[in-house]
N, C-alpha and C positions, 0 to 999 in steps of 0.2 A: 504494500500500500504506500502510495506517495504522500508526502507531507504537503498539505494544501494543494493537491493536484500537481505538484512539481514532479517532473521526470527528466530523464536524460535528454539532451538536445537531439533533434532528428539526426539519424545516421550514426549515432553513437550508441554502442551497446551499453546497457545499464548494469554496472557492477552490482552485486547483491546488496551492498550497504549504501548505494547512491542516495536513496530517499532519506535515510537516516542522517546523511551529511547535511541536508537542508535543515533538519531539526536542530542539529548541533550548531550550525552556523547561526540560526535564528536565536538560539539561547545565548550564544556568545555575544551576539550583537545587542541583545536586550541587557545582558549583564554589564557590558561596557557602557551602554547608554545610561544605565542607572548610576554607575560609578561617575561618569562624566557630569551628569546633572547634579550629583551631590558634591561635585568638585573634588572627588577622591583622585589620588594619583593613579595613573595608568602607565603602561610602557608602550612606546612606539617601537616596533621591531621591524627592521628593514630600512629601505630608503625610498625617496620619492621617484627615483629613476627606474628601479626594478620592482617596486611594490613594497607595501608595508601593511602591517596589521596592528591595531591598537587592542591591547589586552589589559585586564586588571593587573595592577602592580602587585608583585609579591617578591620579597627579598630573595627567597630560594630560587624562584623562576628567573629573576634578573641575574643572579650569580651563575646559574646554569647556562643561560643564553650568552653571557659574557665569556664563559669558559669555552663554549662552542665556537664563538667568534675567534678566539685565540687559536684553537685547534685548526681552524680553516683559514688561518692567516688574514683575518679581518680585524680591523681596529674596532674594539667593542663600542667605544663612544660614537662611532659612525653608524652603528647598526642597532644599538639598544639604548633608547633614551627615555628618561622620565617624561611624562606628558600629563598635563592637567588643563582642562578646559578653562579658559579665562573668560569670565563674564563681566561685562561692563555694567555700570549702574546708570540708570536713566536719570537725567536731570529734569528739573521742572520745566514745563513748557513756557 
């Protein structure tokens, strides 16, 4: 059964867990959105040229990602960055 009717794109065979991926993606997006609205710290993993994902911040996760960067000859500060949504305050009209 597909999540919200989602299925693999035409011409692509559907792996057994493909529909579950949509559910996982939706849950992760909701979790990150809630963190951002509450102005909690998140991690931006990746870069704007090759793609990135924003995930909830976790010290253990950040450390693991930084270690993986070192193992793959990447500069951790270029690939794993703290991220927090900055909201402005509205002034009086």
